FIVEX-744572 format. One record per residue (C-alpha): residue in three letters; x, y, z; residue number from 0. Coordinates in steps of 0.25 Angstrom, whole numbers. Layout:
N
{aa ALA c1 X c2 Y c3 Z i NUM}
...
This chain:
430
{aa MET c1 -48 c2 86 c3 -14 i 0}
{aa THR c1 -51 c2 90 c3 -30 i 1}
{aa THR c1 -64 c2 83 c3 -32 i 2}
{aa THR c1 -62 c2 83 c3 -47 i 3}
{aa ARG c1 -49 c2 76 c3 -45 i 4}
{aa ALA c1 -56 c2 66 c3 -35 i 5}
{aa LYS c1 -68 c2 62 c3 -46 i 6}
{aa ALA c1 -56 c2 60 c3 -55 i 7}
{aa VAL c1 -50 c2 49 c3 -47 i 8}
{aa GLN c1 -63 c2 43 c3 -43 i 9}
{aa THR c1 -67 c2 46 c3 -60 i 10}
{aa THR c1 -53 c2 38 c3 -63 i 11}
{aa ALA c1 -53 c2 26 c3 -53 i 12}
{aa TRP c1 -69 c2 22 c3 -59 i 13}
{aa LEU c1 -66 c2 24 c3 -73 i 14}
{aa ALA c1 -53 c2 14 c3 -71 i 15}
{aa LEU c1 -62 c2 4 c3 -65 i 16}
{aa THR c1 -74 c2 6 c3 -76 i 17}
{aa VAL c1 -65 c2 3 c3 -86 i 18}
{aa SER c1 -58 c2 -8 c3 -80 i 19}
{aa LEU c1 -72 c2 -14 c3 -79 i 20}
{aa ILE c1 -75 c2 -11 c3 -95 i 21}
{aa LEU c1 -60 c2 -18 c3 -98 i 22}
{aa ALA c1 -67 c2 -30 c3 -88 i 23}
{aa SER c1 -81 c2 -31 c3 -94 i 24}
{aa ALA c1 -73 c2 -33 c3 -108 i 25}
{aa SER c1 -64 c2 -41 c3 -106 i 26}
{aa PRO c1 -67 c2 -55 c3 -111 i 27}
{aa SER c1 -67 c2 -65 c3 -101 i 28}
{aa GLN c1 -54 c2 -75 c3 -107 i 29}
{aa SER c1 -47 c2 -63 c3 -106 i 30}
{aa ALA c1 -48 c2 -60 c3 -90 i 31}
{aa PRO c1 -40 c2 -72 c3 -86 i 32}
{aa GLY c1 -28 c2 -71 c3 -91 i 33}
{aa GLY c1 -29 c2 -57 c3 -100 i 34}
{aa PHE c1 -38 c2 -46 c3 -91 i 35}
{aa PHE c1 -39 c2 -47 c3 -77 i 36}
{aa GLY c1 -42 c2 -38 c3 -66 i 37}
{aa GLU c1 -50 c2 -33 c3 -53 i 38}
{aa ILE c1 -58 c2 -20 c3 -52 i 39}
{aa GLY c1 -66 c2 -16 c3 -38 i 40}
{aa PHE c1 -70 c2 -6 c3 -27 i 41}
{aa GLU c1 -65 c2 -6 c3 -13 i 42}
{aa GLU c1 -71 c2 2 c3 -3 i 43}
{aa THR c1 -64 c2 6 c3 11 i 44}
{aa TRP c1 -68 c2 12 c3 23 i 45}
{aa THR c1 -56 c2 17 c3 34 i 46}
{aa ASP c1 -57 c2 25 c3 47 i 47}
{aa ASN c1 -43 c2 30 c3 47 i 48}
{aa LEU c1 -41 c2 33 c3 33 i 49}
{aa PHE c1 -26 c2 36 c3 34 i 50}
{aa LEU c1 -23 c2 28 c3 46 i 51}
{aa SER c1 -20 c2 43 c3 57 i 52}
{aa SER c1 -24 c2 46 c3 69 i 53}
{aa VAL c1 -31 c2 57 c3 60 i 54}
{aa GLU c1 -43 c2 46 c3 58 i 55}
{aa GLU c1 -49 c2 46 c3 44 i 56}
{aa SER c1 -62 c2 37 c3 39 i 57}
{aa ASP c1 -65 c2 36 c3 23 i 58}
{aa TRP c1 -69 c2 27 c3 13 i 59}
{aa ILE c1 -62 c2 25 c3 1 i 60}
{aa SER c1 -66 c2 19 c3 -13 i 61}
{aa ARG c1 -56 c2 10 c3 -21 i 62}
{aa PRO c1 -61 c2 5 c3 -35 i 63}
{aa PHE c1 -50 c2 -3 c3 -42 i 64}
{aa LEU c1 -46 c2 -9 c3 -52 i 65}
{aa GLU c1 -35 c2 -20 c3 -58 i 66}
{aa LEU c1 -33 c2 -24 c3 -72 i 67}
{aa ASN c1 -22 c2 -34 c3 -76 i 68}
{aa LEU c1 -19 c2 -40 c3 -90 i 69}
{aa GLY c1 -11 c2 -51 c3 -95 i 70}
{aa PRO c1 -3 c2 -59 c3 -90 i 71}
{aa PHE c1 5 c2 -58 c3 -104 i 72}
{aa SER c1 18 c2 -65 c3 -104 i 73}
{aa GLY c1 18 c2 -63 c3 -88 i 74}
{aa LEU c1 15 c2 -49 c3 -88 i 75}
{aa ILE c1 2 c2 -44 c3 -82 i 76}
{aa PRO c1 -1 c2 -28 c3 -85 i 77}
{aa TYR c1 -10 c2 -21 c3 -74 i 78}
{aa TYR c1 -16 c2 -10 c3 -67 i 79}
{aa TYR c1 -22 c2 -7 c3 -54 i 80}
{aa ALA c1 -32 c2 5 c3 -51 i 81}
{aa SER c1 -37 c2 9 c3 -36 i 82}
{aa GLY c1 -46 c2 22 c3 -33 i 83}
{aa TYR c1 -44 c2 27 c3 -20 i 84}
{aa LEU c1 -58 c2 36 c3 -14 i 85}
{aa TYR c1 -59 c2 43 c3 -4 i 86}
{aa SER c1 -73 c2 47 c3 4 i 87}
{aa GLU c1 -68 c2 56 c3 12 i 88}
{aa ASN c1 -53 c2 58 c3 10 i 89}
{aa ARG c1 -56 c2 62 c3 -6 i 90}
{aa GLU c1 -44 c2 70 c3 -9 i 91}
{aa LEU c1 -36 c2 53 c3 -7 i 92}
{aa ASN c1 -45 c2 49 c3 -19 i 93}
{aa SER c1 -34 c2 41 c3 -29 i 94}
{aa LEU c1 -33 c2 32 c3 -41 i 95}
{aa ALA c1 -23 c2 23 c3 -38 i 96}
{aa HIS c1 -16 c2 13 c3 -52 i 97}
{aa ARG c1 -6 c2 4 c3 -55 i 98}
{aa ALA c1 -2 c2 -3 c3 -68 i 99}
{aa GLY c1 10 c2 -11 c3 -71 i 100}
{aa LEU c1 15 c2 -26 c3 -75 i 101}
{aa ASP c1 18 c2 -37 c3 -68 i 102}
{aa TYR c1 26 c2 -48 c3 -75 i 103}
{aa THR c1 31 c2 -63 c3 -70 i 104}
{aa LYS c1 37 c2 -73 c3 -78 i 105}
{aa PRO c1 40 c2 -87 c3 -73 i 106}
{aa PHE c1 54 c2 -92 c3 -75 i 107}
{aa GLY c1 61 c2 -106 c3 -71 i 108}
{aa ASP c1 49 c2 -117 c3 -77 i 109}
{aa GLY c1 41 c2 -106 c3 -70 i 110}
{aa ARG c1 45 c2 -108 c3 -56 i 111}
{aa HIS c1 49 c2 -94 c3 -55 i 112}
{aa ASP c1 42 c2 -80 c3 -59 i 113}
{aa PHE c1 50 c2 -67 c3 -64 i 114}
{aa VAL c1 39 c2 -56 c3 -56 i 115}
{aa ALA c1 40 c2 -42 c3 -61 i 116}
{aa GLY c1 31 c2 -28 c3 -63 i 117}
{aa ALA c1 31 c2 -15 c3 -65 i 118}
{aa ALA c1 20 c2 -5 c3 -62 i 119}
{aa TYR c1 14 c2 10 c3 -61 i 120}
{aa ARG c1 6 c2 15 c3 -50 i 121}
{aa GLY c1 1 c2 28 c3 -45 i 122}
{aa ALA c1 -10 c2 35 c3 -39 i 123}
{aa ILE c1 -21 c2 48 c3 -43 i 124}
{aa HIS c1 -26 c2 58 c3 -33 i 125}
{aa VAL c1 -36 c2 68 c3 -31 i 126}
{aa GLU c1 -30 c2 83 c3 -32 i 127}
{aa ASP c1 -27 c2 83 c3 -17 i 128}
{aa THR c1 -18 c2 71 c3 -17 i 129}
{aa LYS c1 -11 c2 73 c3 -28 i 130}
{aa GLU c1 1 c2 72 c3 -20 i 131}
{aa LEU c1 -1 c2 55 c3 -17 i 132}
{aa ASP c1 -2 c2 53 c3 -32 i 133}
{aa TYR c1 10 c2 45 c3 -37 i 134}
{aa HIS c1 15 c2 36 c3 -47 i 135}
{aa GLN c1 24 c2 23 c3 -44 i 136}
{aa GLY c1 32 c2 15 c3 -54 i 137}
{aa GLU c1 37 c2 1 c3 -50 i 138}
{aa ALA c1 43 c2 -12 c3 -53 i 139}
{aa ASP c1 47 c2 -24 c3 -48 i 140}
{aa LEU c1 53 c2 -38 c3 -51 i 141}
{aa GLY c1 56 c2 -51 c3 -46 i 142}
{aa PHE c1 56 c2 -67 c3 -45 i 143}
{aa LYS c1 48 c2 -79 c3 -37 i 144}
{aa ILE c1 57 c2 -90 c3 -38 i 145}
{aa ARG c1 52 c2 -103 c3 -33 i 146}
{aa PRO c1 66 c2 -111 c3 -31 i 147}
{aa LEU c1 55 c2 -122 c3 -24 i 148}
{aa PRO c1 40 c2 -124 c3 -26 i 149}
{aa ASN c1 34 c2 -120 c3 -11 i 150}
{aa LEU c1 45 c2 -108 c3 -12 i 151}
{aa MET c1 48 c2 -93 c3 -19 i 152}
{aa ILE c1 56 c2 -83 c3 -19 i 153}
{aa GLY c1 54 c2 -70 c3 -24 i 154}
{aa PRO c1 64 c2 -60 c3 -25 i 155}
{aa SER c1 60 c2 -45 c3 -29 i 156}
{aa LEU c1 62 c2 -33 c3 -33 i 157}
{aa SER c1 53 c2 -18 c3 -34 i 158}
{aa ALA c1 58 c2 -3 c3 -37 i 159}
{aa SER c1 45 c2 9 c3 -39 i 160}
{aa TYR c1 47 c2 22 c3 -42 i 161}
{aa LEU c1 35 c2 32 c3 -34 i 162}
{aa THR c1 32 c2 47 c3 -34 i 163}
{aa PHE c1 21 c2 55 c3 -31 i 164}
{aa PRO c1 20 c2 67 c3 -42 i 165}
{aa GLU c1 13 c2 78 c3 -32 i 166}
{aa ALA c1 24 c2 75 c3 -20 i 167}
{aa ASP c1 36 c2 72 c3 -27 i 168}
{aa ASP c1 44 c2 71 c3 -14 i 169}
{aa LEU c1 40 c2 58 c3 -10 i 170}
{aa SER c1 44 c2 49 c3 -24 i 171}
{aa PHE c1 54 c2 37 c3 -21 i 172}
{aa VAL c1 59 c2 24 c3 -27 i 173}
{aa GLU c1 58 c2 12 c3 -21 i 174}
{aa ALA c1 66 c2 -3 c3 -24 i 175}
{aa GLY c1 63 c2 -16 c3 -15 i 176}
{aa SER c1 68 c2 -29 c3 -17 i 177}
{aa ARG c1 60 c2 -41 c3 -9 i 178}
{aa LEU c1 63 c2 -56 c3 -7 i 179}
{aa VAL c1 52 c2 -66 c3 -5 i 180}
{aa VAL c1 53 c2 -81 c3 -1 i 181}
{aa ASN c1 40 c2 -87 c3 0 i 182}
{aa LEU c1 41 c2 -103 c3 4 i 183}
{aa SER c1 29 c2 -111 c3 4 i 184}
{aa LEU c1 26 c2 -124 c3 12 i 185}
{aa LYS c1 18 c2 -136 c3 10 i 186}
{aa SER c1 10 c2 -132 c3 23 i 187}
{aa ARG c1 4 c2 -120 c3 16 i 188}
{aa THR c1 13 c2 -112 c3 23 i 189}
{aa THR c1 22 c2 -100 c3 15 i 190}
{aa PHE c1 34 c2 -93 c3 21 i 191}
{aa ARG c1 36 c2 -79 c3 15 i 192}
{aa LEU c1 49 c2 -71 c3 18 i 193}
{aa SER c1 50 c2 -58 c3 12 i 194}
{aa GLY c1 60 c2 -48 c3 12 i 195}
{aa ARG c1 62 c2 -34 c3 3 i 196}
{aa LEU c1 68 c2 -23 c3 4 i 197}
{aa ASP c1 64 c2 -9 c3 -1 i 198}
{aa TYR c1 70 c2 5 c3 -4 i 199}
{aa LYS c1 67 c2 17 c3 -6 i 200}
{aa GLN c1 71 c2 31 c3 -12 i 201}
{aa PHE c1 64 c2 44 c3 -12 i 202}
{aa LEU c1 67 c2 53 c3 -25 i 203}
{aa GLN c1 70 c2 67 c3 -17 i 204}
{aa GLU c1 81 c2 72 c3 -11 i 205}
{aa ILE c1 83 c2 73 c3 5 i 206}
{aa GLN c1 76 c2 86 c3 11 i 207}
{aa THR c1 86 c2 95 c3 17 i 208}
{aa SER c1 77 c2 107 c3 23 i 209}
{aa GLU c1 65 c2 106 c3 31 i 210}
{aa SER c1 56 c2 114 c3 20 i 211}
{aa GLU c1 62 c2 104 c3 9 i 212}
{aa MET c1 57 c2 92 c3 19 i 213}
{aa ASP c1 43 c2 96 c3 20 i 214}
{aa SER c1 43 c2 97 c3 2 i 215}
{aa SER c1 32 c2 85 c3 2 i 216}
{aa GLU c1 18 c2 89 c3 -2 i 217}
{aa LEU c1 13 c2 78 c3 4 i 218}
{aa SER c1 8 c2 80 c3 18 i 219}
{aa HIS c1 15 c2 75 c3 32 i 220}
{aa PRO c1 4 c2 66 c3 41 i 221}
{aa SER c1 8 c2 77 c3 53 i 222}
{aa SER c1 0 c2 87 c3 46 i 223}
{aa ALA c1 -13 c2 79 c3 49 i 224}
{aa GLY c1 -17 c2 92 c3 55 i 225}
{aa ASN c1 -19 c2 102 c3 45 i 226}
{aa GLY c1 -25 c2 92 c3 35 i 227}
{aa ASP c1 -15 c2 84 c3 28 i 228}
{aa ARG c1 -9 c2 70 c3 31 i 229}
{aa GLY c1 1 c2 62 c3 26 i 230}
{aa ASN c1 4 c2 46 c3 26 i 231}
{aa GLY c1 16 c2 41 c3 35 i 232}
{aa ASP c1 22 c2 47 c3 47 i 233}
{aa GLY c1 32 c2 56 c3 47 i 234}
{aa GLY c1 36 c2 69 c3 40 i 235}
{aa ALA c1 46 c2 74 c3 29 i 236}
{aa ASP c1 57 c2 79 c3 40 i 237}
{aa GLY c1 66 c2 70 c3 39 i 238}
{aa ASP c1 67 c2 68 c3 54 i 239}
{aa SER c1 55 c2 60 c3 60 i 240}
{aa GLY c1 47 c2 63 c3 49 i 241}
{aa GLN c1 38 c2 69 c3 57 i 242}
{aa ASP c1 39 c2 82 c3 67 i 243}
{aa GLY c1 24 c2 82 c3 72 i 244}
{aa SER c1 23 c2 99 c3 68 i 245}
{aa ASP c1 11 c2 100 c3 60 i 246}
{aa ARG c1 3 c2 86 c3 63 i 247}
{aa GLY c1 -6 c2 95 c3 73 i 248}
{aa ASP c1 -16 c2 87 c3 79 i 249}
{aa MET c1 -16 c2 78 c3 68 i 250}
{aa SER c1 -32 c2 81 c3 68 i 251}
{aa GLY c1 -32 c2 85 c3 54 i 252}
{aa LYS c1 -37 c2 77 c3 41 i 253}
{aa ALA c1 -28 c2 66 c3 39 i 254}
{aa GLY c1 -22 c2 69 c3 24 i 255}
{aa GLN c1 -16 c2 61 c3 13 i 256}
{aa MET c1 1 c2 64 c3 11 i 257}
{aa GLY c1 13 c2 60 c3 14 i 258}
{aa SER c1 28 c2 64 c3 15 i 259}
{aa LEU c1 44 c2 59 c3 15 i 260}
{aa ALA c1 49 c2 58 c3 29 i 261}
{aa ASN c1 64 c2 57 c3 32 i 262}
{aa THR c1 67 c2 66 c3 20 i 263}
{aa ASP c1 81 c2 66 c3 25 i 264}
{aa SER c1 82 c2 52 c3 16 i 265}
{aa VAL c1 79 c2 48 c3 2 i 266}
{aa GLU c1 78 c2 32 c3 4 i 267}
{aa ALA c1 73 c2 21 c3 14 i 268}
{aa ALA c1 75 c2 6 c3 13 i 269}
{aa GLN c1 65 c2 -5 c3 19 i 270}
{aa ALA c1 68 c2 -19 c3 21 i 271}
{aa LEU c1 56 c2 -28 c3 26 i 272}
{aa PHE c1 57 c2 -43 c3 29 i 273}
{aa SER c1 42 c2 -53 c3 30 i 274}
{aa LEU c1 41 c2 -67 c3 33 i 275}
{aa ARG c1 27 c2 -72 c3 31 i 276}
{aa ILE c1 21 c2 -85 c3 35 i 277}
{aa ALA c1 9 c2 -89 c3 27 i 278}
{aa GLN c1 -1 c2 -102 c3 29 i 279}
{aa GLY c1 -15 c2 -108 c3 21 i 280}
{aa ILE c1 -23 c2 -113 c3 31 i 281}
{aa GLY c1 -33 c2 -123 c3 26 i 282}
{aa LEU c1 -40 c2 -120 c3 13 i 283}
{aa ARG c1 -45 c2 -107 c3 19 i 284}
{aa VAL c1 -35 c2 -100 c3 27 i 285}
{aa GLY c1 -22 c2 -93 c3 24 i 286}
{aa ALA c1 -13 c2 -85 c3 33 i 287}
{aa TYR c1 0 c2 -79 c3 35 i 288}
{aa ILE c1 8 c2 -71 c3 46 i 289}
{aa GLU c1 22 c2 -60 c3 41 i 290}
{aa GLY c1 30 c2 -53 c3 48 i 291}
{aa PHE c1 37 c2 -41 c3 41 i 292}
{aa TYR c1 48 c2 -33 c3 46 i 293}
{aa ARG c1 53 c2 -19 c3 40 i 294}
{aa LEU c1 64 c2 -11 c3 42 i 295}
{aa ASN c1 70 c2 3 c3 37 i 296}
{aa LEU c1 83 c2 1 c3 31 i 297}
{aa LEU c1 88 c2 17 c3 27 i 298}
{aa ASP c1 87 c2 28 c3 41 i 299}
{aa PRO c1 79 c2 34 c3 39 i 300}
{aa PRO c1 72 c2 33 c3 28 i 301}
{aa ARG c1 64 c2 41 c3 20 i 302}
{aa TYR c1 49 c2 40 c3 18 i 303}
{aa ALA c1 36 c2 44 c3 14 i 304}
{aa GLU c1 25 c2 45 c3 23 i 305}
{aa GLY c1 10 c2 48 c3 28 i 306}
{aa VAL c1 -2 c2 44 c3 31 i 307}
{aa LEU c1 -13 c2 41 c3 19 i 308}
{aa PRO c1 -24 c2 31 c3 17 i 309}
{aa GLU c1 -19 c2 17 c3 13 i 310}
{aa VAL c1 -19 c2 19 c3 -3 i 311}
{aa ASP c1 -7 c2 28 c3 0 i 312}
{aa ARG c1 -2 c2 24 c3 14 i 313}
{aa GLU c1 11 c2 15 c3 10 i 314}
{aa PHE c1 16 c2 28 c3 0 i 315}
{aa PHE c1 18 c2 36 c3 14 i 316}
{aa ASP c1 17 c2 28 c3 27 i 317}
{aa ASP c1 28 c2 22 c3 19 i 318}
{aa ARG c1 36 c2 8 c3 24 i 319}
{aa TYR c1 50 c2 16 c3 25 i 320}
{aa GLY c1 45 c2 25 c3 35 i 321}
{aa TYR c1 46 c2 13 c3 47 i 322}
{aa GLU c1 49 c2 -2 c3 48 i 323}
{aa GLY c1 45 c2 -13 c3 59 i 324}
{aa PRO c1 40 c2 -27 c3 61 i 325}
{aa GLY c1 26 c2 -31 c3 54 i 326}
{aa GLY c1 17 c2 -43 c3 54 i 327}
{aa GLU c1 6 c2 -46 c3 45 i 328}
{aa ALA c1 -5 c2 -61 c3 46 i 329}
{aa GLN c1 -16 c2 -62 c3 38 i 330}
{aa VAL c1 -25 c2 -73 c3 37 i 331}
{aa SER c1 -34 c2 -77 c3 23 i 332}
{aa VAL c1 -47 c2 -85 c3 25 i 333}
{aa ILE c1 -55 c2 -92 c3 13 i 334}
{aa LEU c1 -70 c2 -91 c3 21 i 335}
{aa ALA c1 -79 c2 -96 c3 8 i 336}
{aa ASP c1 -77 c2 -98 c3 -7 i 337}
{aa GLY c1 -71 c2 -83 c3 -13 i 338}
{aa LEU c1 -72 c2 -79 c3 3 i 339}
{aa ARG c1 -59 c2 -74 c3 12 i 340}
{aa LEU c1 -55 c2 -68 c3 24 i 341}
{aa ILE c1 -42 c2 -60 c3 26 i 342}
{aa ALA c1 -36 c2 -55 c3 39 i 343}
{aa ARG c1 -24 c2 -48 c3 38 i 344}
{aa GLY c1 -16 c2 -42 c3 49 i 345}
{aa ARG c1 -3 c2 -33 c3 50 i 346}
{aa GLY c1 6 c2 -27 c3 61 i 347}
{aa GLU c1 17 c2 -19 c3 59 i 348}
{aa LEU c1 25 c2 -9 c3 67 i 349}
{aa ARG c1 31 c2 1 c3 61 i 350}
{aa GLU c1 44 c2 9 c3 66 i 351}
{aa TYR c1 46 c2 26 c3 62 i 352}
{aa GLU c1 61 c2 26 c3 64 i 353}
{aa SER c1 64 c2 42 c3 67 i 354}
{aa ARG c1 49 c2 45 c3 65 i 355}
{aa GLU c1 43 c2 51 c3 78 i 356}
{aa ALA c1 29 c2 48 c3 83 i 357}
{aa LEU c1 20 c2 62 c3 85 i 358}
{aa ASP c1 8 c2 63 c3 96 i 359}
{aa GLU c1 -5 c2 67 c3 93 i 360}
{aa ASP c1 0 c2 83 c3 93 i 361}
{aa GLY c1 10 c2 78 c3 82 i 362}
{aa LEU c1 23 c2 79 c3 92 i 363}
{aa PRO c1 33 c2 70 c3 94 i 364}
{aa LEU c1 31 c2 60 c3 106 i 365}
{aa SER c1 39 c2 62 c3 119 i 366}
{aa PRO c1 50 c2 55 c3 120 i 367}
{aa SER c1 51 c2 52 c3 105 i 368}
{aa GLU c1 45 c2 40 c3 97 i 369}
{aa ASP c1 49 c2 35 c3 81 i 370}
{aa ARG c1 34 c2 32 c3 75 i 371}
{aa SER c1 30 c2 18 c3 78 i 372}
{aa ASP c1 17 c2 12 c3 73 i 373}
{aa ARG c1 11 c2 -3 c3 74 i 374}
{aa ARG c1 3 c2 -3 c3 62 i 375}
{aa MET c1 -8 c2 -16 c3 64 i 376}
{aa ALA c1 -18 c2 -19 c3 53 i 377}
{aa GLY c1 -28 c2 -29 c3 49 i 378}
{aa THR c1 -39 c2 -34 c3 39 i 379}
{aa ALA c1 -50 c2 -42 c3 36 i 380}
{aa THR c1 -55 c2 -45 c3 22 i 381}
{aa LEU c1 -66 c2 -53 c3 18 i 382}
{aa SER c1 -64 c2 -56 c3 3 i 383}
{aa TYR c1 -75 c2 -64 c3 -8 i 384}
{aa SER c1 -71 c2 -67 c3 -23 i 385}
{aa ARG c1 -79 c2 -75 c3 -33 i 386}
{aa GLY c1 -79 c2 -78 c3 -47 i 387}
{aa PHE c1 -86 c2 -76 c3 -57 i 388}
{aa ASP c1 -88 c2 -71 c3 -72 i 389}
{aa LEU c1 -92 c2 -58 c3 -78 i 390}
{aa ALA c1 -85 c2 -55 c3 -92 i 391}
{aa PHE c1 -74 c2 -65 c3 -89 i 392}
{aa PRO c1 -71 c2 -75 c3 -74 i 393}
{aa ALA c1 -71 c2 -62 c3 -62 i 394}
{aa SER c1 -71 c2 -62 c3 -48 i 395}
{aa LEU c1 -79 c2 -54 c3 -36 i 396}
{aa ASP c1 -71 c2 -50 c3 -26 i 397}
{aa LEU c1 -76 c2 -44 c3 -13 i 398}
{aa SER c1 -68 c2 -39 c3 1 i 399}
{aa LEU c1 -71 c2 -33 c3 15 i 400}
{aa SER c1 -61 c2 -29 c3 21 i 401}
{aa TYR c1 -58 c2 -23 c3 36 i 402}
{aa GLY c1 -45 c2 -17 c3 39 i 403}
{aa TYR c1 -38 c2 -11 c3 55 i 404}
{aa THR c1 -25 c2 -4 c3 55 i 405}
{aa ARG c1 -20 c2 2 c3 68 i 406}
{aa ASN c1 -8 c2 8 c3 68 i 407}
{aa ILE c1 -2 c2 10 c3 82 i 408}
{aa SER c1 9 c2 23 c3 82 i 409}
{aa ASN c1 15 c2 31 c3 93 i 410}
{aa ASP c1 12 c2 43 c3 83 i 411}
{aa ALA c1 -2 c2 48 c3 86 i 412}
{aa TYR c1 -5 c2 53 c3 70 i 413}
{aa TYR c1 -2 c2 36 c3 67 i 414}
{aa ASP c1 -9 c2 28 c3 76 i 415}
{aa ALA c1 -20 c2 27 c3 70 i 416}
{aa GLU c1 -30 c2 15 c3 66 i 417}
{aa GLU c1 -40 c2 11 c3 54 i 418}
{aa ASN c1 -53 c2 4 c3 52 i 419}
{aa SER c1 -55 c2 0 c3 38 i 420}
{aa ALA c1 -64 c2 -9 c3 29 i 421}
{aa SER c1 -65 c2 -12 c3 13 i 422}
{aa ALA c1 -75 c2 -18 c3 4 i 423}
{aa THR c1 -69 c2 -23 c3 -10 i 424}
{aa VAL c1 -76 c2 -28 c3 -23 i 425}
{aa SER c1 -69 c2 -31 c3 -36 i 426}
{aa ILE c1 -72 c2 -39 c3 -48 i 427}
{aa GLY c1 -59 c2 -47 c3 -54 i 428}
{aa TRP c1 -58 c2 -53 c3 -66 i 429}
């Protein structure tokens, strides 16, 4: 890691937070409710398996963050969000992530319906050793919230995005999606939400035709763990099984930080996701929901990115297009006292990775051969407290403590893993 670069990222994160505090303190109290609002805070997290793989590695992550919002101005809200990720042990992963955009809401039909739209830029800056994880993303969405009945909301929407990794040009892609949500509330305080979405992704690189070309990614494959790299998903860039195991070794090396492309004989992927959620209010202090969903790939073979990274980057490389299957989620929220809330959430998912061979501890295919199959289970418990007060303007103090456990049961030895994590957060909102 380049020490100078790491210090620069850390300094930038703290400078952004300091500026936001100055702006907040200088703002007159009457401007806070309608003209300038946001949040500033700090989170400290400990994990015993940062990369969620069989190569366990613990770490502490410090995360300063801020959010600034202006408006609304005729339904338009500009916003900016920044968050630093500072690792105690894996300092080569230090980064600054940020997002800026506009949200717009326009009521119509006597105020019963809404037109909603948004556009945003998001990106991340990493230290020199992991510059290949830097990315830029532009995204836009539009939709409607239509209420034909007071207790019925129908929400169709469309979205599009473009994402590029400047230091790893074989991972850039465009993505488009459509979604329909139907929300029905009953007098019994029961709410049903039916949701369906269809997503399409196309990578911007041509199909690879030779073995030398197929290994063009500058990001490394998780099977390289034996030589000090790691990856952020499952598989390789061989366009076949996604893993050949030839360089995984004994999985004894440090879990690296990168990702790669898989199934390079295709440039596109499409997936449908269907879900049904039932929520119920119980008395004045308890709320709960249960949800079931199913994920289905529509193209064969799909192209996807993969690798193993800490939570902040996992979804970019543990690409949902790479697997399919059913899942479920449940949550209970209890108000213990004024401002004090306990939330418990659990989630389980069966992930079937078609045409991706499961490997043993030595990086060799299982005998008889099996496609990789994961059962991912995760649970969190969060205790939060919020209290309003007057600073130079109306503000609130928010505190939270959280514990999480994740278990990934996989027939591939590298991905058979579990993680314990704990975090504490403090923030001030205005």
